[in-house]
C-alpha positions as CSV (number, residue, x, y, z in Angstrom):
1,X,-29.7,-4.1,-57.5
2,X,-27.3,-2.4,-59.9
3,X,-24.1,-1.1,-58.0
4,X,-21.3,1.2,-59.1
5,X,-18.0,1.2,-57.1
6,X,-14.7,1.9,-57.5
7,X,-14.0,-1.4,-55.3
8,X,-14.4,-4.6,-57.5
9,X,-16.3,-7.6,-55.9
10,X,-13.3,-10.3,-55.4
11,X,-15.7,-13.3,-55.0
12,X,-19.2,-14.3,-56.6
13,X,-20.7,-14.6,-53.1
14,X,-20.2,-14.1,-49.4
15,X,-22.0,-15.5,-46.4
16,X,-22.6,-13.0,-43.4
17,X,-23.5,-15.1,-40.3
18,X,-25.7,-13.8,-37.3
19,X,-26.1,-16.7,-34.9
20,X,-28.3,-19.3,-36.5
21,X,-29.3,-17.1,-39.6
22,X,-27.1,-15.5,-42.3
23,X,-27.4,-13.2,-45.3
24,X,-25.8,-14.4,-48.6
25,X,-24.7,-11.6,-50.7
26,X,-24.4,-12.4,-54.4
27,X,-22.3,-10.4,-57.0
28,X,-22.6,-10.9,-60.7
29,X,-22.2,-9.3,-64.1
30,X,-19.3,-7.5,-63.1
31,X,-17.8,-5.1,-65.5
32,X,-15.2,-2.4,-65.5
33,X,-15.0,1.2,-66.9
34,X,-12.5,4.0,-66.8
35,X,-13.8,7.4,-65.5
36,X,-12.4,10.6,-64.3
37,X,-12.5,11.3,-60.6
38,X,-14.2,14.5,-60.0
39,X,-11.8,15.4,-57.4
40,X,-8.7,14.7,-58.5
41,X,-9.0,14.7,-62.3
42,X,-7.3,11.5,-62.6
43,X,-8.5,8.5,-64.3
44,X,-9.7,5.7,-62.3
45,X,-11.4,2.3,-62.8
46,X,-15.0,1.9,-62.0
47,X,-17.0,-1.3,-61.5
48,X,-20.5,-2.0,-62.4
49,X,-22.2,-5.2,-61.0
50,X,-25.6,-6.5,-59.7
51,X,-25.8,-7.1,-56.1
52,X,-28.6,-9.6,-54.5
53,X,-29.1,-10.6,-51.1
54,X,-30.8,-13.7,-49.5
55,X,-31.5,-14.5,-45.8
56,X,-31.6,-18.2,-44.8
57,X,-30.7,-20.6,-42.1
58,X,-27.0,-20.8,-41.6
59,X,-25.3,-24.3,-41.8
60,X,-21.7,-25.3,-42.1
61,X,-22.3,-27.1,-45.5
62,X,-24.1,-23.8,-46.9
63,X,-21.1,-22.5,-48.9
64,X,-20.6,-26.0,-50.5
65,X,-24.3,-26.3,-51.2
66,X,-24.2,-22.8,-53.2
67,X,-21.1,-23.6,-55.0
68,X,-22.6,-26.7,-56.3
69,X,-25.9,-25.2,-57.6
70,X,-24.9,-21.3,-58.0
71,X,-27.5,-20.5,-60.5
72,X,-30.4,-22.0,-58.4
73,X,-29.3,-20.0,-55.4
74,X,-28.8,-16.6,-57.3
75,X,-32.2,-17.0,-58.8
76,X,-33.6,-17.3,-55.5
77,X,-31.8,-14.2,-54.4
78,X,-33.0,-12.4,-57.7
79,X,-36.6,-13.3,-57.1
80,X,-36.5,-12.3,-53.5
81,X,-35.2,-9.0,-54.2
82,X,-38.2,-8.5,-56.9
83,X,-41.0,-9.7,-54.5
84,X,-39.5,-7.3,-51.9
85,X,-39.5,-4.4,-54.5
86,X,-42.9,-5.4,-55.8
87,X,-44.5,-5.2,-52.4
88,X,-43.1,-1.7,-51.8
89,X,-44.6,-0.5,-55.1
90,X,-47.9,-2.1,-54.4
91,X,-48.1,-0.6,-50.9
92,X,-47.5,2.8,-52.2
93,X,-49.9,2.3,-54.9
94,X,-52.8,1.1,-52.6
95,X,-52.0,4.1,-50.5
96,X,-52.6,6.3,-53.4
97,X,-55.9,4.6,-54.2
98,X,-57.0,4.8,-50.9
99,X,-56.0,8.5,-50.5
100,X,-58.0,9.0,-53.9
101,X,-61.2,7.2,-52.6
102,X,-61.2,9.2,-49.3
103,X,-60.2,12.5,-50.4
104,X,-61.0,13.1,-54.1
105,X,-63.7,10.5,-55.1
106,X,-65.7,10.1,-52.0
107,X,-69.6,10.2,-52.6
108,X,-69.9,13.9,-52.1
109,X,-67.3,15.0,-54.5
110,X,-68.2,12.3,-57.1
111,X,-71.8,13.7,-57.1
112,X,-70.4,17.1,-57.7
113,X,-68.3,16.0,-60.7
114,X,-69.1,16.5,-64.2
115,X,-69.0,13.2,-66.5
116,X,-65.5,14.6,-68.0
117,X,-64.2,14.7,-64.5
118,X,-65.3,11.5,-63.4
119,X,-63.6,9.8,-66.3
120,X,-60.3,11.5,-65.6
121,X,-60.5,10.2,-61.9
122,X,-61.6,6.8,-63.2
123,X,-58.6,6.7,-65.8
124,X,-56.2,7.7,-63.1
125,X,-57.2,5.0,-60.5
126,X,-57.3,2.4,-63.6
127,X,-53.7,3.5,-64.2
128,X,-52.5,3.2,-60.8
129,X,-53.9,-0.4,-60.7
130,X,-52.1,-1.1,-63.9
131,X,-48.6,-0.1,-62.6
132,X,-47.9,-3.7,-62.1
133,X,-48.2,-4.4,-65.6
134,X,-45.7,-2.0,-67.0
135,X,-42.5,-3.7,-68.5
136,X,-40.2,-2.1,-66.2
137,X,-42.1,-3.2,-62.9
138,X,-40.9,-3.1,-60.1
139,X,-37.6,-1.3,-60.8
140,X,-38.9,1.4,-63.2
141,X,-42.7,2.7,-62.8
142,X,-44.2,5.5,-64.5
143,X,-46.7,7.0,-62.3
144,X,-49.8,8.5,-63.6
145,X,-50.5,12.1,-63.0
146,X,-53.1,12.9,-60.7
147,X,-56.1,14.8,-62.1
148,X,-57.0,18.5,-60.7
149,X,-59.4,18.1,-58.1
150,X,-61.7,21.0,-58.8
151,X,-63.8,20.5,-55.4
152,X,-60.7,21.1,-53.4
153,X,-60.5,23.8,-50.7
154,X,-57.4,25.2,-49.8
155,X,-57.2,22.8,-46.8
156,X,-57.7,19.6,-49.1
157,X,-54.7,20.9,-51.1
158,X,-52.5,21.5,-48.3
159,X,-53.4,18.1,-46.7
160,X,-53.0,16.2,-50.0
161,X,-49.5,17.5,-50.2
162,X,-48.7,16.5,-46.9
163,X,-50.1,13.0,-47.4
164,X,-47.7,12.4,-50.3
165,X,-44.8,13.4,-48.5
166,X,-45.6,11.1,-45.4
167,X,-46.3,8.2,-47.7
168,X,-43.0,8.6,-49.4
169,X,-41.0,9.1,-46.1
170,X,-42.8,5.8,-44.8
171,X,-41.5,3.8,-47.6
172,X,-38.4,1.7,-46.8
173,X,-36.2,2.5,-49.7
174,X,-32.5,3.0,-50.5
175,X,-31.2,6.4,-51.4
176,X,-31.1,5.5,-55.2
177,X,-34.7,4.0,-55.0
178,X,-35.9,7.2,-53.4
179,X,-34.1,9.5,-55.9
180,X,-35.8,7.4,-58.8
181,X,-39.2,7.8,-57.0
182,X,-38.7,11.4,-56.5
183,X,-38.1,12.0,-60.1
184,X,-41.1,9.8,-61.1
185,X,-43.6,11.7,-58.7
186,X,-42.1,15.0,-59.4
187,X,-44.9,16.1,-61.8
188,X,-47.6,15.1,-59.0
189,X,-45.9,17.2,-56.4
190,X,-45.5,20.2,-58.7
191,X,-49.2,20.0,-59.7
192,X,-50.1,19.8,-55.7
193,X,-48.0,22.7,-54.9
194,X,-49.6,24.8,-58.2
195,X,-53.2,23.8,-56.9
196,X,-52.2,25.3,-53.4
197,X,-50.8,28.4,-55.2
198,X,-54.1,28.8,-57.2
199,X,-56.4,28.2,-54.3
200,X,-54.5,30.9,-52.1
201,X,-54.9,33.3,-55.2
202,X,-58.7,32.7,-55.1
203,X,-59.0,33.5,-51.5
204,X,-57.4,36.5,-51.8
205,X,-59.2,37.9,-54.8
């Protein structure tokens, strides 16, 4: 995880012990930059670095083991973070696919669709499956835009909007990760709101 802070890490790693377990925190690729403090207007030093965490069993010789084979240990921590982030994205992707099958592409609605509409939904679902193949995965994901469900009722659109919010809230993400995901999903949320407004307009005319 990339971190920006006014405090420079003073060590390459530290061990936080908790009974027989511990968390190893690694700090690497530390760089500095001069920025202007937004509150004081003064120049201050900002530090950019990568931070990785790894949980393991604690032993008194652990620190010495890490120092003697640092590259191996930090790679384990990097792999652990990537696997954790990958699982989060896959879980969210799977929830979108499941929601698509249940609410938008169920047999009743699929039968009512035109061939062009079916192609749009098939393309969308394939794009969801392919997010794991994106170059930036799992740290940067470009989410496909969900097609407009022309068979939606007002109730369907409201429910879909609520589901997206619940799925997002259920994710275990840091504030930075949530901000990134909000930006990436913004188009879908806006489209869902537009669908609702359109349907509301249709019911009153």
